[in-house]
C-alpha positions in Angstrom: -0.2 0.0 0.0 1.2 3.6 -0.7 0.2 7.0 0.1 -0.3 9.6 -2.7 -0.7 13.2 -1.7 -2.9 15.4 -3.9 -1.3 18.5 -5.4 2.1 16.9 -5.7 2.0 15.7 -9.2 1.5 12.1 -8.0 4.2 12.2 -5.2 3.9 8.7 -3.7 5.4 7.5 -0.2 5.5 4.0 0.7 3.2 2.8 3.6 6.3 2.7 5.9 6.9 6.4 5.7 5.9 8.5 8.7 5.0 11.9 7.5 5.7 14.7 9.9 3.0 16.9 11.2 2.6 20.0 9.1 4.1 23.2 10.5 4.0 26.8 9.1 5.0 30.3 10.4 1.9 32.2 10.9 1.4 36.0 10.3 0.5 37.3 13.8 -2.6 39.5 14.3 -1.7 43.0 15.1 -3.4 46.5 14.9 -2.4 49.8 15.6 -4.3 53.1 16.2 -3.8 56.7 17.2 -5.9 58.8 19.4 -5.4 62.2 21.3 -1.7 62.3 20.4 -0.9 58.8 21.5 -0.7 55.3 19.7 -1.9 52.0 20.9 -0.7 48.7 19.4 -2.6 45.5 19.9 -1.7 41.8 19.6 -5.2 39.7 19.2 -5.4 36.0 20.2 -2.7 33.8 19.2 -0.1 31.4 20.5 3.6 31.8 20.3 6.7 29.7 21.2 9.7 31.5 22.8 13.1 30.4 23.3 14.5 29.5 26.8 15.6 32.5 29.1 18.9 30.0 29.5 20.9 30.8 26.4 22.7 27.5 26.6 19.3 25.7 26.2 17.5 25.0 23.3 14.2 24.3 25.0 11.0 26.3 24.2 7.9 27.4 26.0 4.5 28.2 24.6 2.2 31.1 25.8 -1.0 32.2 24.4 -3.1 35.4 24.1 -6.7 34.7 24.7 -8.0 38.1 24.5 -6.3 41.1 22.8 -3.5 42.8 24.6 -2.4 46.2 24.2 0.3 48.8 25.0 0.2 52.6 24.5 2.9 54.9 23.3 2.1 58.1 25.2 1.7 61.5 23.5 5.1 63.0 23.4 7.1 59.9 23.4 8.8 60.0 20.0 10.7 56.7 20.1 13.5 58.5 18.4 11.5 59.1 15.4 12.0 62.5 13.5 9.4 65.0 12.4 7.9 64.4 9.1 10.1 61.4 8.4 8.8 57.8 7.8 9.8 55.4 10.7 9.4 51.7 11.3 8.3 50.6 14.7 8.7 46.9 15.6 6.2 45.4 17.8 7.6 42.8 20.2 5.8 40.1 22.4 7.7 39.5 25.5 7.4 36.3 27.8 6.9 37.4 31.4 7.1 34.0 33.3 4.3 32.6 30.8 2.3 35.7 30.5 2.7 37.5 27.1 3.1 41.5 27.1 4.1 43.9 24.3 6.9 46.2 23.8 8.0 48.3 20.9 11.1 49.7 19.5 12.3 51.9 16.5 13.9 49.8 14.0 16.4 52.7 13.4 17.8 51.9 17.1 19.9 48.8 15.8 18.8 46.5 18.2 19.4 42.7 17.6 15.8 41.4 16.8 16.8 38.1 15.5 15.1 36.4 18.7 18.3 34.6 19.5 18.9 36.5 22.7 17.0 38.0 25.5 16.2 41.6 25.9 15.5 44.1 28.8 13.0 46.7 28.4 12.3 50.2 29.9 8.9 51.3 31.2 7.4 53.7 28.7 6.1 55.7 31.6 3.0 57.2 30.1 4.2 60.7 30.4 5.6 61.3 27.0 9.3 60.7 27.8 10.0 57.5 25.8 12.4 59.3 23.1 15.2 56.9 22.5 15.4 55.0 19.2 17.6 52.2 20.8 15.4 51.6 23.7 12.9 48.8 23.9 9.7 50.0 25.8 6.9 48.3 27.5 4.3 49.2 29.7 6.2 47.5 32.8 10.1 47.5 32.7 11.3 43.7 32.2 14.8 42.2 32.5 16.2 39.3 30.3 13.0 38.2 29.0 12.4 36.2 25.7 10.7 37.8 22.9 9.2 37.3 19.5 8.8 40.0 16.8 4.9 40.0 15.9 4.6 43.1 13.8 5.9 46.3 12.3 4.3 49.7 11.7 5.3 52.2 9.2 4.5 55.7 10.5 5.2 59.4 9.5 4.1 62.0 11.9 4.3 65.8 11.3 5.4 66.3 14.8 7.4 63.3 16.1 5.7 62.2 19.5 2.3 63.5 18.4 0.8 60.2 16.9 -2.0 61.9 14.9 -1.7 60.2 11.5 -2.6 56.6 11.4 0.4 54.2 10.2 0.5 53.8 6.6 1.3 50.0 6.9 0.7 47.5 9.6 2.4 44.3 9.0 2.0 41.2 11.1 5.3 39.4 11.0 5.5 35.8 10.0 7.5 34.0 7.2 10.0 36.6 5.6 8.1 39.7 6.5 10.8 41.3 9.0 13.7 39.6 7.1 13.0 41.3 3.9 12.5 44.6 5.5 16.1 44.4 6.9 17.9 42.7 3.9 20.2 44.8 2.1 19.6 44.7 -1.9 16.1 42.8 -1.4 13.6 44.6 -3.3 16.0 47.6 -4.0 17.3 49.2 -7.2 20.3 51.7 -8.0 19.0 55.1 -8.3 20.6 58.2 -9.8 19.8 61.1 -7.2 22.4 63.6 -8.3 20.0 66.1 -9.4 18.1 65.8 -6.2 20.7 65.8 -3.5 22.6 68.6 -2.1 26.1 68.8 -0.3 26.3 69.3 3.3 22.5 68.6 3.8 21.2 65.8 6.1 19.0 63.2 4.7 17.3 60.3 6.6 17.2 56.8 5.5 13.3 56.4 5.7 13.1 53.1 3.5 13.1 50.5 6.5 16.1 48.9 5.1 19.9 49.5 4.9 20.8 51.5 1.8 24.2 52.1 -0.1 25.2 55.7 -0.9 27.8 56.1 -3.4 29.2 59.3 -4.6 32.0 60.7 -7.0 33.1 64.2 -6.9 33.8 66.5 -10.0 37.1 66.4 -11.6 39.8 68.6 -10.0 43.6 68.9 -10.0 43.7 70.8 -6.5 43.5 67.7 -4.1 39.8 67.7 -3.6 38.3 66.1 -0.4 35.0 64.1 -0.3 33.4 62.3 2.6 30.1 60.6 3.9 28.8 61.4 7.5 26.4 58.8 8.9 24.9 59.2 12.3 27.5 62.1 13.0 30.5 59.8 12.3 32.5 60.2 8.9 32.5 56.7 7.7 34.1 57.2 4.2 36.8 59.9 3.2 39.0 60.4 0.4 41.7 63.3 -0.1 44.1 63.6 -2.6 47.8 64.8 -0.9 49.1 66.7 -3.6 47.8 68.4 -6.8 48.4 66.6 -10.1 48.7 67.5 -13.6 45.5 66.2 -14.7 42.3 66.1 -12.9 41.1 63.1 -11.1 37.9 62.2 -9.4 37.3 60.7 -5.8 34.9 57.9 -5.0 33.4 56.9 -1.4 30.6 54.7 -0.5 28.9 53.9 2.6 25.9 51.8 4.1 23.3 53.7 5.9 21.2 51.9 8.5 17.4 52.3 8.4 16.3 55.6 10.1 20.0 57.0 10.4 20.9 60.6 9.1 23.6 60.8 6.5 25.2 63.8 4.5 28.0 64.3 1.8 30.5 66.8 1.9 32.8 67.6 -1.1 35.5 70.4 -2.0 34.4 70.3 -5.5 30.8 69.1 -6.0 29.6 65.9 -7.1 29.4 64.4 -10.5 27.5 61.3 -9.4 25.4 60.6 -6.4 23.6 57.2 -6.5 21.9 55.1 -3.8 21.0 51.4 -3.7 17.3 51.7 -2.0 
């Protein structure tokens, strides 16, 4: 006797084959809303498996949300976002001794969100002072808890911390949702932005993914400098030490993390400003 599975082009297993139980990665049911300058995020009923709080153990534990749970980002709390600039706010489920609670963090803060470690959160406070992009906020502070990424919110607010505009995108995480958002080159193309960028001007990476900035200055025989600054740090710099008989061009390139500010300065303008975004 053999077992044939429909939809598999006649794929047949001998009767001695034991088929594993089907598993899948769900998209978690999240929502977000704004009211009176605050933003409330919600995780609807679901079950989640969490890693052990002992990093040397591969054991897991399962906890369930049986009725919607919420967390509020109070009016005035910016989470490190910038005025009129798109941001990505990540919704986390944390395992507080078997009870699931919510936390939020700005993706631009650079936290390790691969679920392979433990996190410590800071109480949001409810008074509009949760303003750090790198801090993970929850209603009550928790120490060294396991977590799962359950959603991502795309938000642009005219005034950072005044949550007046509804999120433009709410994505429950599952499968490859967060992976694709963070992967360099995934869904991106090289774009020539020479005509729309200016030197010594701060721009922000609002794409939700890392981008690459590549800049070449104009031809010059007088030892021109060109450099890229990311988050107040010069990360790429080129300078010719002496004039030459013929002009040459300098080239610099840098990766800009999500949400980070960046600028380009040059002694002689730029001939090419391209970005992978």
